[in-house]
N, C-alpha and C positions, 0 to 999 in steps of 0.2 A: 318208260317214264314220259309224262307229258311235258309241255314248254312250261316254264315257271320263270318268274321275274324277281328280282331281289337288287336292293343296294348295291351299288359297286364297292368293291373293298381293296385296299392297298395290294393284296395279294392278287388280284384281278390286273394289275398295271401292264404287264406284257401284253395279254390280250388286249386290252384297252387302246395301247400303242398300235397294235396291228389293225384295229379296226378304224381307228383315228385316220391312219394312213391310207386305208381302203376307201374312206370318205373323202380324204383331202388331196391323197397321191402326195403328200409330203411326209417325211418321217418325222416321228416326236419321240423326243428320249423320256426315259423311264422318270428322271428327274422333272422334265416338264408335265408330265402326266401326274405325277405325285402333286407338284405345284396346284395342278387343277382340281385333284380331289380336295386338296386342303382349303381350295377357295371356295367349293361347293360346300365344303362342312360349315364353313363361317357364314354363309349366305341363308337368309330365312327364306327366299325364292327359288332356290335352285336344287334340283335334285339330278342324280345318275345312277341309272339303273342298267343292269344286264339281264339279258334274255337268255337262259341255259337249258339245255336239255341233257340227262344224264350227267351233269357235271361240266359239260362242255359249253363255253360261252357262243352263242350265235348270232348276239345282236347287243347292241347299246343304245340306249335312249337318254338323252338329257331333256328334263321338263322345267319349265320356270313359269313361275306366276307373273302376269304383266298386269299391273293396275292402270287403268283407262284414266286419262286426265280431263278427257271431255266429256266424260258421264262417269257416276258412280258405279263402275263394275269392274271386272277382271276377266282376263282371257288365260287359258292355258296356252303356254308356249312349247311347242317341240321343237327345242334348240338344237338338238342332234338326234338323228335317227340313223343309224347304218346297219346292216346286215352283213355277215361274212359272206363273202361271194360264192363260198361253198354250199350254203344254206340258203342262198336266194329261191325265190320261186316255191317255197315250201310253207309259207303261213306265218313265218317269223316277223316280217314287217306288219304284217295285219295284226297281229298278235301285240304287237309293242304299241301300235297306233290306239288299238281298241283300251290298252291300259292307260295311255295317255290321256284319253277322253275320259275315262273312268275317274281318272284322279282329278282332272279339271272340273267335272260334275260334283264330284266328292267335295271339293274345295271352294264351292260356289262360284264357279266362274260360269260366264255366259256363253262359252265356246271354246273351241280351241283354232291354233295357227301355227303355220310355220313358215320360213324362208327355205326355197330350194335353190342351191347351188348349181352350179355348171359342172359338166361331165357326164353325167346319166339322165339329164333332164326329161329326154323323151320317155323313158321308162317311168321315171320319178312322177312325173307331171300326170301320166296317166293311170298311174296307181293311186296318186292322192284323188283325181278326177273320180274314180272307182270307189272311194270311200266318201264321195261327198263333198268334199274341198272344191272351192272355187278361185279361179285367180282374182284377185281384186286389186291389184297394184303392183307398183315395182318399189323396190329398196335402193335408195341412191346413198352411196359412201362416199365421204372425203377422209382419207387419212392423212393423219400428220406425221 
């Protein structure tokens, strides 16, 4: 059976916790993941999808619509993308990225963007560049 993408569901929570841990290196409780799903359900801009093959979840995609204040336009933001370590280098990430780009196009966005974190940046940045993404700046954060 080919790869398929669908909305993330509550019954996916154990798999979602595993994938978020692979992405961040930090544990996330099932209660925290449930809270995130509730947040997404209430958001008109955010969506969370899983990629599966034969009922096995292989990847996760967070997608968000970002409206631009400096011009009347919007971008599709890939807010989360992670592929299970056992399924990497098999086309799952590319499948998720293509899906995000298709969503952005369908929603009238002028493009897609993402922020890449640290940890596997050499592999991730090469992957994004191969898909036509460019580094355009830095993100500065101040936490309270």
